[in-house]
Structures are given as C-alpha cells and as structure tokens.
C-alpha positions as CSV (number, residue, x, y, z in Angstrom):
1,M,0.6,-13.3,29.4
2,A,3.0,-12.3,26.6
3,L,6.6,-11.7,27.5
4,L,6.6,-8.3,25.8
5,E,3.5,-6.2,25.2
6,I,3.7,-3.0,23.1
7,N,0.5,-1.0,22.9
8,D,0.0,2.2,20.8
9,L,3.6,3.2,20.9
10,H,4.5,6.7,19.6
11,T,8.2,7.8,19.4
12,S,9.2,11.2,17.9
13,F,12.4,13.1,17.3
14,F,12.2,16.8,17.9
15,T,14.4,18.7,15.5
16,D,14.9,22.3,14.3
17,A,12.7,21.5,11.3
18,G,9.9,20.0,13.5
19,E,8.6,16.8,15.0
20,V,9.6,13.6,13.2
21,K,7.1,10.9,14.1
22,A,9.3,7.9,13.6
23,V,7.0,5.4,15.3
24,N,3.4,6.1,15.0
25,G,1.0,4.0,17.1
26,I,2.3,0.5,16.8
27,S,1.0,-2.5,18.9
28,F,2.3,-6.1,19.1
29,N,3.1,-8.9,21.5
30,L,6.1,-11.2,21.7
31,E,5.6,-14.6,23.2
32,R,8.3,-16.5,25.0
33,G,10.6,-18.6,22.8
34,K,9.2,-17.1,19.6
35,V,11.1,-15.2,16.8
36,L,9.4,-12.1,15.5
37,G,10.6,-10.4,12.3
38,I,10.2,-6.7,11.7
39,V,10.5,-5.8,8.0
40,G,10.6,-2.6,6.1
41,E,12.8,-0.2,4.2
42,S,15.2,2.3,5.7
43,G,13.2,4.9,7.7
44,S,10.2,2.7,8.3
45,G,10.7,2.8,12.1
46,K,12.2,-0.7,12.7
47,S,15.3,0.3,14.6
48,V,13.6,3.1,16.4
49,T,11.1,0.5,17.7
50,A,14.0,-1.5,19.1
51,Y,15.7,1.6,20.6
52,S,12.4,2.5,22.2
53,I,12.1,-0.9,23.9
54,M,15.7,-0.5,25.2
55,Q,15.2,3.3,25.8
56,I,18.5,4.2,24.1
57,L,17.1,6.9,21.9
58,A,19.2,9.8,20.8
59,S,18.9,13.0,22.9
60,T,16.3,14.4,20.5
61,G,14.2,11.3,20.7
62,K,11.3,10.7,23.1
63,I,8.6,8.2,23.7
64,V,5.5,10.5,23.6
65,G,2.8,7.9,24.1
66,G,1.9,4.3,24.5
67,S,3.0,1.4,26.7
68,I,5.9,-1.1,26.7
69,K,5.4,-3.9,29.2
70,L,8.1,-6.6,29.9
71,D,6.7,-9.5,32.0
72,G,3.8,-7.2,33.0
73,E,6.1,-4.4,34.2
74,E,5.7,-1.0,32.6
75,L,9.0,0.3,31.1
76,V,7.8,3.7,29.7
77,G,8.5,6.3,32.4
78,S,10.2,3.7,34.7
79,G,13.4,5.7,34.9
80,E,17.1,5.0,34.1
81,K,17.7,2.9,37.3
82,V,15.1,0.4,36.2
83,M,16.3,0.3,32.6
84,R,19.9,-0.4,33.7
85,K,18.6,-3.7,35.2
86,V,16.6,-4.5,32.1
87,R,19.3,-3.8,29.5
88,G,21.7,-6.7,29.0
89,N,20.0,-8.7,31.8
90,K,16.5,-9.1,30.4
91,V,16.8,-7.6,27.0
92,S,19.9,-7.4,24.9
93,I,20.6,-6.0,21.4
94,I,22.9,-6.8,18.6
95,F,23.7,-3.8,16.4
96,Q,24.2,-4.0,12.7
97,D,27.9,-2.9,12.7
98,P,30.0,-4.8,15.3
99,M,32.8,-2.2,15.0
100,T,30.5,0.5,16.4
101,S,29.5,-1.9,19.3
102,L,33.1,-2.9,20.3
103,N,35.6,-0.5,21.9
104,P,38.8,-0.6,19.8
105,T,40.9,0.2,22.9
106,H,39.9,-2.8,25.0
107,T,40.4,-6.5,24.5
108,I,37.5,-8.8,23.5
109,G,37.7,-10.5,26.9
110,H,37.6,-7.2,28.9
111,Q,34.4,-6.1,27.1
112,I,32.6,-9.4,27.5
113,M,33.6,-9.6,31.2
114,E,32.5,-6.0,31.8
115,S,29.0,-6.9,30.7
116,I,28.9,-9.9,32.9
117,L,30.3,-8.1,36.0
118,L,27.8,-5.3,35.5
119,H,24.7,-7.4,35.2
120,T,25.3,-10.5,37.3
121,G,26.7,-11.3,40.7
122,R,29.8,-13.1,39.3
123,N,33.3,-12.2,40.5
124,K,36.2,-11.5,38.1
125,K,37.3,-15.2,37.9
126,E,33.8,-16.4,37.3
127,A,33.2,-13.7,34.7
128,H,36.4,-14.7,32.8
129,A,35.2,-18.3,32.8
130,R,31.8,-17.3,31.6
131,A,33.3,-15.1,28.8
132,V,35.4,-18.0,27.5
133,E,32.3,-20.3,27.7
134,M,30.3,-17.8,25.6
135,L,33.1,-17.5,22.9
136,R,33.1,-21.2,22.7
137,L,29.3,-21.3,22.5
138,V,29.3,-19.0,19.4
139,N,31.9,-21.2,17.8
140,I,35.0,-19.0,18.0
141,N,38.1,-21.1,18.0
142,E,40.9,-20.7,20.6
143,P,38.6,-18.7,22.9
144,E,41.4,-18.1,25.5
145,K,43.6,-16.6,22.8
146,R,40.7,-14.4,21.5
147,M,40.1,-13.0,25.0
148,K,43.4,-11.2,24.7
149,Q,42.9,-9.8,21.2
150,Y,41.4,-6.5,20.1
151,P,38.5,-6.0,17.7
152,H,40.7,-5.0,14.8
153,E,42.5,-8.3,15.0
154,L,39.4,-10.3,14.2
155,S,37.5,-10.8,10.9
156,G,34.0,-9.3,10.4
157,G,32.3,-12.6,11.0
158,M,34.2,-13.2,14.2
159,R,33.5,-9.7,15.5
160,Q,29.8,-10.4,14.9
161,R,30.1,-13.6,16.9
162,V,31.8,-11.7,19.7
163,V,28.9,-9.2,19.8
164,I,26.4,-12.1,19.9
165,A,28.4,-13.6,22.8
166,M,28.3,-10.3,24.7
167,A,24.5,-10.0,24.1
168,L,23.9,-13.6,25.4
169,A,26.4,-13.6,28.3
170,C,23.7,-12.6,30.8
171,E,21.1,-15.0,29.4
172,P,18.5,-12.4,28.4
173,D,14.8,-13.2,27.9
174,I,14.7,-11.2,24.7
175,L,17.4,-10.7,22.1
176,I,16.9,-7.9,19.6
177,A,19.0,-8.4,16.4
178,D,19.2,-5.1,14.4
179,E,20.3,-6.1,10.9
180,P,22.9,-8.5,12.4
181,T,24.2,-9.8,9.0
182,T,24.2,-6.6,6.9
183,A,28.0,-6.1,6.7
184,L,28.8,-9.8,6.2
185,D,29.3,-11.8,3.0
186,V,26.7,-14.4,2.1
187,T,28.5,-17.4,3.5
188,I,29.2,-15.8,6.9
189,Q,25.6,-14.5,6.9
190,A,24.3,-18.1,6.7
191,Q,26.6,-19.2,9.5
192,I,25.5,-16.4,11.8
193,L,21.8,-17.1,11.1
194,D,22.3,-20.8,11.8
195,L,24.2,-19.9,15.0
196,M,21.4,-17.6,16.2
197,T,18.7,-20.2,15.4
198,S,20.5,-22.9,17.3
199,L,21.2,-20.7,20.3
200,Q,17.6,-19.5,20.4
201,K,16.4,-23.1,20.6
202,E,19.1,-24.1,23.1
203,L,18.5,-21.1,25.4
204,G,14.8,-20.7,24.9
205,M,14.9,-16.9,24.4
206,A,12.7,-14.8,22.3
207,I,14.2,-12.9,19.3
208,I,13.1,-9.7,17.5
209,M,14.8,-9.9,14.1
210,I,15.0,-6.5,12.5
211,T,15.8,-6.7,8.8
212,H,15.1,-5.7,5.2
213,D,16.1,-9.1,4.0
214,L,13.0,-11.2,3.5
215,G,15.1,-14.3,3.0
216,V,16.3,-14.0,6.6
217,V,12.7,-13.6,7.7
218,A,11.6,-16.8,5.8
219,Q,14.4,-18.8,7.4
220,M,14.0,-17.7,11.0
221,C,10.7,-16.0,12.0
222,D,7.5,-17.4,13.4
223,E,5.6,-14.1,13.0
224,V,6.3,-11.1,10.8
225,I,5.5,-7.4,11.1
226,V,5.7,-5.2,8.0
227,M,6.3,-1.5,8.8
228,Y,6.1,1.6,6.6
229,A,6.4,5.2,7.7
230,G,6.4,4.3,11.4
231,S,3.2,2.3,11.2
232,I,2.4,-1.4,11.0
233,C,0.7,-2.1,7.7
234,E,0.6,-5.9,7.9
235,Q,1.1,-8.5,10.6
236,G,0.8,-12.3,10.6
237,T,2.6,-15.6,10.6
238,A,5.5,-16.0,8.2
239,D,3.5,-18.4,6.0
240,E,0.6,-15.9,5.8
241,I,2.8,-13.0,5.0
242,F,4.7,-14.8,2.3
243,Y,1.9,-16.8,0.7
244,N,-1.0,-14.5,1.2
245,P,0.2,-10.8,1.4
246,R,-2.7,-8.4,1.9
247,H,-1.1,-5.0,1.8
248,E,0.1,-3.4,-1.4
249,Y,3.5,-2.5,0.2
250,T,4.0,-6.1,1.3
251,K,3.1,-7.2,-2.2
252,G,5.7,-4.8,-3.6
253,L,8.4,-6.2,-1.3
254,M,7.6,-9.7,-2.5
255,R,7.8,-8.7,-6.2
256,S,11.2,-7.2,-5.6
257,I,12.7,-10.5,-4.4
258,P,14.9,-12.1,-7.1
259,T,14.0,-15.8,-7.6
260,T,15.0,-18.6,-9.9
261,T,11.9,-18.0,-12.0
262,T,12.9,-14.4,-12.6
263,F,16.4,-15.1,-13.7
264,G,17.4,-12.8,-16.6
265,Q,14.3,-10.6,-16.0
266,R,14.3,-7.0,-14.6
267,L,13.4,-6.8,-10.9
268,Q,10.2,-4.9,-10.1
269,P,11.2,-2.2,-7.6
270,I,8.7,-0.2,-5.7
271,T,8.5,3.1,-7.5
272,G,8.8,6.5,-5.9
273,T,10.6,7.5,-2.7
274,P,9.8,7.1,1.0
275,I,7.6,9.8,2.4
276,D,8.9,12.8,4.4
277,L,8.1,12.0,8.0
278,L,7.9,15.7,8.7
279,N,5.0,16.0,6.3
280,M,2.9,12.9,6.5
281,P,0.1,12.5,4.0
282,E,-3.5,12.8,5.1
283,G,-4.4,9.2,4.1
284,C,-2.4,6.0,3.7
285,P,1.4,6.7,3.9
286,F,2.0,4.3,1.0
287,A,-0.7,5.8,-1.3
288,P,1.7,8.1,-3.2
289,R,3.8,5.1,-4.3
290,C,0.9,2.6,-4.7
291,D,-0.2,1.6,-8.2
292,A,-3.5,0.4,-6.8
293,A,-4.3,3.6,-4.8
294,M,-7.9,4.8,-4.8
295,K,-9.4,8.1,-3.8
296,V,-10.1,6.9,-0.3
297,C,-6.4,5.9,0.1
298,L,-5.4,9.6,-0.3
299,K,-7.9,10.9,2.2
300,H,-8.3,8.3,4.9
301,K,-6.0,5.8,6.7
302,A,-7.3,2.3,6.6
303,E,-8.1,0.6,9.9
304,R,-6.7,-2.7,10.7
305,M,-8.8,-5.5,9.1
306,V,-8.6,-9.1,10.3
307,I,-7.9,-11.5,7.5
308,N,-8.0,-14.5,9.8
309,D,-6.9,-15.4,13.3
310,D,-3.2,-15.3,12.3
311,H,-3.2,-12.3,9.9
312,H,-4.3,-8.7,9.7
313,A,-3.6,-5.7,7.4
314,A,-4.5,-2.1,7.1
315,C,-5.2,-1.6,3.4
316,W,-8.3,-0.3,1.7
317,M,-8.0,-2.9,-1.0
318,N,-9.1,-5.5,1.5
319,V,-12.2,-3.4,2.3
320,K,-12.9,-3.1,-1.4
321,D,-12.5,-6.9,-2.0
322,A,-14.8,-7.7,1.0
323,M,-17.4,-5.2,-0.3
324,E,-17.4,-6.7,-3.8
325,S,-17.6,-10.3,-2.5
326,G,-20.5,-9.4,-0.1
327,K,-18.5,-10.3,3.0
328,L,-18.6,-6.8,4.4
329,E,-22.1,-5.5,5.1
330,N,-21.1,-2.4,7.0
331,P,-18.1,-0.6,5.3
332,P,-16.1,1.9,7.3
333,A,-17.4,5.5,7.3
334,N,-16.1,7.7,4.4
335,G,-14.9,4.6,2.6
336,E,-17.9,3.1,0.8
337,E,-18.2,5.2,-2.3
338,E,-14.5,5.9,-2.8
339,T,-13.6,2.2,-2.7
340,K,-16.2,1.6,-5.4
341,N,-14.6,4.3,-7.6
342,E,-10.9,4.3,-8.3
C-alpha cells in the first residue's frame, strides 16, 4: 500500500467573482522513501495540492471532492482534531519564504522546541536537546548559540535550514517542500538541496518537492507530475519526463530551459498567458497557448493515455500519433475525425 494516496481530488476557492477550481480532479500515489516532484507555472495548483493534503487552506478554500489517504486513513472530512495529530507529526511542510514561517518575536530555539513539545511526549529538557540536535543535523554551526537568536539575526540560508530543522524535528513520514530554494542564491540553493537529499536518505522519509525549477527536479526526484490549470497533464519517472515528454506543455517547459548548447540564443518561452480559472475552456486547458493544437483540443479534454508502465499523459497528440501508426484501433469518441484534421 502506498504511503499517500490521492484520488480525484477537487479543491476550490469561493470568491465574490465565483468558484475558482484550483485543483481539478488529480490522482497520484507517493511511496515510502521516494521523492515526488510537482512541476508547473504559478497558478497551476501545485501549492494548493500541498495545502489540501495538510488542510491549511485559506478560509475561502474547500476540498469539494475526492480522497486523501495517509497510511490507509482518510483525511478528507476527518476533522481538525485528527489533522492536528497529522501535521508536523506525520506530514510536515517547508514554505518557500522562511521569514513568513518564523515568528520574529521568538527565538529560534523557542520555535523549534514548541513544535517538539506539541507533537511528541518529550519534556522541556528533552525538547531543548532535540532542537540542538536538529540544528546540528542541518549543519548550522554553534547550535547552542543559534537557539538564543532571533530570525532576523540569521542569513537567508540559515533561516531556511532552521525551517527544515523544525519540519524534521518530529520525524515525519512525509516532507512537503514548497519552493524551498526560491529566495536563495545559487550556491545556497545547491547546499540546501544536497542537505535535503542526504537527510531524506538518512531518515527514510518521502518528499513531495513542489517547484518550477526543472533543474531541481532532475537532481532530486524519482517521479514527476506536471500540472497545468489544476490538472495533471503528464506523469512519469524523471527519466521519462525529461527524455520522452509526451504533453505539449511539458515540451514547452523543456524548450525554455537554458543549456550550454543554447548559449547566445534566445530562449523559447511558452507564448500566451495562463488561463482564467474562473472561465475554464471547454477542451484542453493548454490549447489556447499550444502551437500544435487541433480542433479536438478546443472542444474535448484528452483522457489519460498510458505511454508505458512508468509514464502517462493527457494530450490529443498522443492519440493522433497512435492512430497514424496503427497502434490505436479504437480512438476515443469525438476524437477520430478531428485528430486527423488540424
């Protein structure tokens, strides 16, 4: 059984302008000890997926459908009492800006100890020892001294290490890292990623890495989910996604990565702007920005198509290719003629 099982999850925000369908029917599993990357541009639903798992949505947000099971236990509708035992103890999260996660009026030591005292049976002395141990584990020098300091007295990289220490203090089964290196310079980014990789191997926890940086995904992740407009458009192993992308959005992301072979050349950005989640198109959400879009893309959403055992994608181009190669004898309804004629 998978550690985390998400099935047909729908999360919406109810605003004065209408219902914003931020997460729209996603399903995936997370195995123990694995690293799952969730990739997509801003507004694709990556962070809302994480907040849905933790059930820390804004007051206007609500899980309106689907299932989230942790170790076989249903979390949707379980209530705040159950979720308090889950947060920090079984699932922890690292937010992208450590200054919004740390309270500027309390010392680093107080904040780490507070988490330990809340989620474990340790007393104050044991919690202090555990906090010092965690600071040492994340390679912060002079941990006893840092315990007495405030967040503004630390550098950005050190604050991020403190947040990681807080997240890991109760030894969670799953660590959700929401853009953990966004505000850091390249050198510190590399150090933080190396730290997370080594801790993941040492502690045996599973990680959900939420990012828009494909370089981070290539370095850390076993499996990758590509999201667009609240839906999963492609999913597979890291090797499959990087070397055999089968959705036009994923291909666009790959083309926009600067490489040594493109030095001196213009990058190829994805044209257009993200769709309005209040007014979702009838067909594929990416169709208005897709250079390869066909008539069927504008009218019908593509169903998930299995590329191989480790890879699937929801793109009409795969249906077209399979029809033309004779591999698909029974094309989806409404799709046959329109995939033949662009």
